[in-house]
Residue frames as a rotation matrix with the C-alpha (Angstrom) as fourth column:
MET 1
0.097 0.508 -0.856 3.04
0.470 0.735 0.489 37.40
0.877 -0.450 -0.168 -2.67
SER 2
-0.832 -0.516 -0.203 4.04
0.387 -0.277 -0.880 39.78
0.398 -0.810 0.430 0.05
GLY 3
-0.707 0.623 0.334 0.67
-0.670 -0.742 -0.033 41.39
0.227 -0.248 0.942 0.22
GLN 4
0.188 0.782 -0.595 -1.15
-0.527 0.591 0.610 37.99
0.829 0.199 0.523 0.42
LEU 5
-0.136 -0.163 0.977 -1.82
-0.966 0.241 -0.094 35.95
-0.220 -0.957 -0.190 3.47
LYS 6
-0.756 -0.098 -0.647 -1.46
-0.331 0.910 0.248 32.28
0.565 0.402 -0.721 3.42
PHE 7
0.212 0.949 -0.233 -4.40
-0.305 0.291 0.907 30.18
0.928 -0.121 0.351 4.40
SER 8
0.166 -0.211 -0.963 -2.59
0.717 0.696 -0.029 28.56
0.677 -0.686 0.266 7.22
ALA 9
-0.892 -0.450 -0.051 -1.82
0.364 -0.646 -0.671 31.94
0.269 -0.617 0.740 8.76
ILE 10
-0.481 0.795 0.369 -5.51
-0.552 -0.602 0.577 32.96
0.681 0.074 0.728 8.58
ILE 11
0.514 0.791 -0.333 -6.74
-0.279 0.521 0.807 29.89
0.812 -0.322 0.488 10.43
GLY 12
0.471 -0.474 0.744 -3.75
-0.881 -0.214 0.422 29.89
-0.041 -0.854 -0.519 12.93
ASN 13
0.963 -0.197 0.186 -2.24
0.216 0.972 -0.091 26.69
-0.163 0.128 0.978 11.63
ASP 14
0.524 -0.825 -0.213 1.51
-0.798 -0.563 0.217 27.07
-0.299 0.057 -0.953 12.07
GLU 15
0.342 -0.401 0.850 2.34
0.134 0.916 0.378 23.60
-0.930 -0.015 0.367 10.84
PRO 16
-0.481 -0.471 -0.739 4.49
-0.637 -0.391 0.664 23.67
-0.602 0.790 -0.113 7.75
GLU 17
0.477 0.786 -0.394 3.12
-0.803 0.207 -0.560 22.43
-0.358 0.583 0.729 4.52
PRO 18
0.422 -0.486 0.765 4.21
0.232 0.874 0.427 18.93
-0.876 -0.003 0.482 3.37
PRO 19
-0.479 -0.679 -0.557 6.79
-0.455 -0.350 0.818 19.01
-0.750 0.646 -0.141 0.55
THR 20
0.320 0.619 -0.717 5.71
-0.938 0.098 -0.333 18.10
-0.136 0.779 0.612 -2.91
LEU 21
0.635 -0.045 0.771 5.72
-0.087 0.988 0.130 14.35
-0.768 -0.149 0.623 -3.59
ASN 22
0.111 -0.621 -0.776 8.59
-0.993 -0.089 -0.071 12.99
-0.025 0.779 -0.627 -5.59
HIS 23
0.680 0.190 -0.708 9.41
-0.400 0.906 -0.140 9.41
0.614 0.379 0.692 -6.84
ASN 24
-0.527 -0.848 -0.061 12.08
-0.402 0.311 -0.861 8.96
0.749 -0.429 -0.504 -4.03
HIS 25
-0.746 0.294 0.597 9.27
-0.598 0.099 -0.795 8.48
-0.293 -0.951 0.102 -1.51
HIS 26
0.339 0.894 0.293 6.85
-0.478 0.432 -0.765 6.92
-0.810 0.120 0.574 -3.83
PRO 27
-0.698 -0.710 0.092 8.67
-0.319 0.424 0.848 4.38
-0.641 0.563 -0.523 -6.02
ARG 28
-0.269 0.542 -0.796 7.15
-0.945 0.011 0.327 3.16
0.186 0.840 0.509 -9.16
TRP 29
-0.829 -0.115 -0.547 7.44
-0.090 0.993 -0.072 -0.49
0.552 -0.010 -0.834 -7.94
VAL 30
-0.795 0.606 0.044 4.58
-0.036 0.025 -0.999 0.29
-0.606 -0.795 0.002 -5.35
LEU 31
-0.067 0.777 -0.625 2.21
-0.852 -0.370 -0.369 1.08
-0.519 0.509 0.687 -8.34
LEU 32
-0.318 -0.075 -0.945 3.18
-0.785 0.580 0.218 -2.13
0.532 0.811 -0.243 -10.02
LEU 33
-0.985 -0.148 0.086 2.45
-0.170 0.768 -0.617 -4.29
0.025 -0.623 -0.782 -6.94
ILE 34
-0.399 0.914 0.074 -1.25
-0.541 -0.170 -0.824 -3.53
-0.741 -0.369 0.562 -7.03
PRO 35
0.328 0.543 -0.773 -2.15
-0.942 0.252 -0.223 -4.98
0.073 0.801 0.594 -10.42
ILE 36
-0.445 -0.561 -0.698 0.10
-0.500 0.802 -0.326 -7.95
0.743 0.204 -0.638 -9.80
LEU 37
-0.951 0.204 0.232 -1.64
-0.105 0.491 -0.865 -8.75
-0.290 -0.847 -0.446 -6.48
VAL 38
-0.065 0.987 -0.147 -5.01
-0.781 -0.142 -0.609 -8.39
-0.622 0.075 0.780 -8.15
LEU 39
0.085 -0.047 -0.995 -4.03
-0.868 0.488 -0.097 -10.85
0.490 0.872 0.000 -10.87
VAL 40
-0.787 -0.538 -0.301 -2.66
-0.271 0.740 -0.615 -13.22
0.554 -0.403 -0.728 -8.27
PHE 41
-0.734 0.580 0.353 -5.89
-0.434 -0.001 -0.901 -12.91
-0.522 -0.814 0.252 -6.15
ALA 42
-0.101 0.824 -0.558 -8.12
-0.994 -0.059 0.092 -14.12
0.043 0.564 0.825 -8.97
ASN 43
-0.605 -0.226 0.764 -7.16
-0.500 0.854 -0.144 -17.77
-0.620 -0.469 -0.629 -8.49
PHE 44
0.316 0.772 -0.551 -8.81
-0.931 0.140 -0.338 -18.86
-0.183 0.620 0.763 -11.72
TRP 45
-0.236 -0.596 -0.768 -6.39
-0.710 0.645 -0.282 -21.88
0.663 0.479 -0.575 -12.11
LEU 46
-0.990 -0.103 -0.092 -7.65
-0.014 0.740 -0.672 -23.61
0.137 -0.664 -0.735 -8.92
TRP 47
-0.508 0.840 0.189 -11.27
-0.860 -0.509 -0.049 -22.68
0.055 -0.187 0.981 -9.22
GLU 48
0.406 0.797 -0.446 -12.60
-0.757 0.567 0.325 -26.25
0.513 0.206 0.834 -9.96
SER 49
-0.513 -0.698 -0.499 -10.19
-0.195 0.661 -0.725 -28.13
0.836 -0.275 -0.475 -7.68
ASP 50
0.666 0.725 0.174 -11.70
-0.432 0.185 0.883 -30.16
0.608 -0.663 0.437 -5.04
SER 51
0.069 -0.686 -0.724 -8.45
0.466 0.664 -0.585 -31.46
0.882 -0.297 0.366 -3.48
LEU 52
0.970 0.192 0.149 -7.73
-0.091 -0.285 0.954 -31.24
0.226 -0.939 -0.259 0.10
ILE 53
-0.090 -0.984 -0.153 -4.36
0.175 0.135 -0.975 -30.55
0.980 -0.115 0.160 1.74
PHE 54
-0.954 -0.298 -0.025 -4.03
0.043 -0.056 -0.997 -31.11
0.295 -0.953 0.067 5.45
GLY 55
-0.459 0.869 -0.183 -7.85
0.857 0.378 -0.351 -31.66
-0.236 -0.318 -0.918 5.45
LEU 56
-0.044 0.423 -0.905 -8.49
0.083 -0.901 -0.425 -28.12
-0.996 -0.094 0.005 4.06
PRO 57
0.772 0.315 0.552 -9.60
0.538 0.138 -0.831 -27.21
-0.338 0.939 -0.063 0.55
VAL 58
-0.204 -0.952 0.230 -6.72
0.953 -0.139 0.269 -26.05
-0.224 0.274 0.935 -1.61
ASN 59
0.078 0.237 0.968 -8.51
0.526 -0.835 0.162 -22.80
0.847 0.496 -0.190 -2.44
LEU 60
0.971 0.240 0.012 -8.73
0.115 -0.507 0.854 -21.85
0.211 -0.828 -0.520 1.33
LEU 61
0.404 -0.888 -0.221 -4.98
0.713 0.154 0.684 -22.64
-0.573 -0.434 0.695 1.72
TYR 62
-0.199 -0.515 0.834 -4.25
0.923 -0.385 -0.017 -20.53
0.330 0.766 0.552 -1.28
HIS 63
0.427 0.460 0.778 -6.15
0.233 -0.888 0.397 -17.57
0.874 0.012 -0.486 0.09
ILE 64
0.928 -0.179 -0.328 -4.42
0.332 -0.009 0.943 -18.00
-0.172 -0.984 0.051 3.39
GLY 65
0.019 -0.994 0.108 -1.11
0.877 0.068 0.475 -17.75
-0.480 0.086 0.873 1.71
PHE 66
-0.002 0.134 0.991 -2.29
0.723 -0.685 0.094 -14.80
0.691 0.716 -0.095 -0.32
CYS 67
0.893 0.428 0.138 -3.16
0.178 -0.618 0.766 -13.03
0.413 -0.660 -0.628 2.90
VAL 68
0.542 -0.795 -0.270 0.35
0.484 0.033 0.874 -13.63
-0.687 -0.605 0.403 4.21
LEU 69
-0.246 -0.687 0.683 1.86
0.969 -0.187 0.161 -12.41
0.017 0.702 0.712 0.98
VAL 70
0.378 0.473 0.796 -0.31
0.449 -0.845 0.290 -9.19
0.810 0.248 -0.532 0.99
ALA 71
0.970 0.035 -0.241 0.61
0.238 -0.348 0.907 -8.62
-0.052 -0.937 -0.346 4.65
ALA 72
0.234 -0.969 -0.079 4.35
0.727 0.121 0.676 -8.91
-0.645 -0.215 0.733 3.79
VAL 73
-0.240 -0.291 0.926 4.06
0.874 -0.479 0.075 -6.66
0.422 0.828 0.370 0.80
MET 74
0.723 0.473 0.504 2.27
0.239 -0.855 0.460 -4.05
0.648 -0.212 -0.731 2.86
LEU 75
0.767 -0.522 -0.374 5.07
0.381 -0.099 0.919 -4.24
-0.517 -0.847 0.122 5.55
VAL 76
-0.166 -0.888 0.428 7.64
0.903 0.037 0.427 -3.63
-0.395 0.458 0.796 2.76
VAL 77
0.039 0.324 0.945 5.62
0.690 -0.693 0.209 -0.68
0.723 0.644 -0.251 1.31
VAL 78
0.925 0.379 0.006 5.31
0.253 -0.631 0.734 0.90
0.282 -0.677 -0.680 4.63
LYS 79
0.531 -0.801 -0.276 9.04
0.520 0.051 0.853 0.50
-0.669 -0.596 0.443 5.41
ARG 80
-0.358 -0.815 0.456 10.30
0.824 -0.047 0.564 1.51
-0.439 0.578 0.688 2.04
ALA 81
-0.487 0.273 0.830 7.81
0.709 -0.431 0.558 3.88
0.510 0.860 0.016 0.42
TRP 82
0.447 0.694 -0.565 6.30
0.895 -0.353 0.274 5.84
-0.010 -0.628 -0.778 3.43
PRO 83
0.231 -0.340 0.912 6.94
0.289 -0.871 -0.398 9.53
0.929 0.355 -0.103 3.09
PRO 84
-0.490 -0.546 -0.679 8.95
0.778 0.077 -0.624 10.70
0.393 -0.834 0.387 6.21
TYR 85
-0.850 0.090 0.520 7.17
-0.180 -0.976 -0.125 14.03
0.496 -0.199 0.845 6.52
LEU 86
0.150 0.983 -0.110 3.97
-0.210 0.140 0.968 12.26
0.966 -0.122 0.227 7.64
ASP 87
0.317 -0.066 -0.946 5.54
0.770 0.601 0.216 11.10
0.554 -0.797 0.241 10.87
LYS 88
-0.755 -0.656 -0.003 7.14
0.568 -0.651 -0.504 14.52
0.328 -0.382 0.864 11.86
LYS 89
0.440 0.858 -0.266 5.17
0.883 -0.359 0.303 16.81
0.165 -0.368 -0.915 14.05
């Protein structure tokens, strides 16, 4: 490889290439959260419910709670599974 030029040297990009991905930065539990959240989002068990809680339909309150849950999950994913090399310059 001594006679070959790297593409980054040709275009003048001196930034180091990111390291290869490993499971320490991308744990498997992150991949398990997506199908679980999709199943919870379906809400087929309250589909025909007309009940009101605090004057709001139960399905609306369910989806408000779901949005809060997804926001909390995304916070945990960003804090725990974000690769550190993406923040370095």
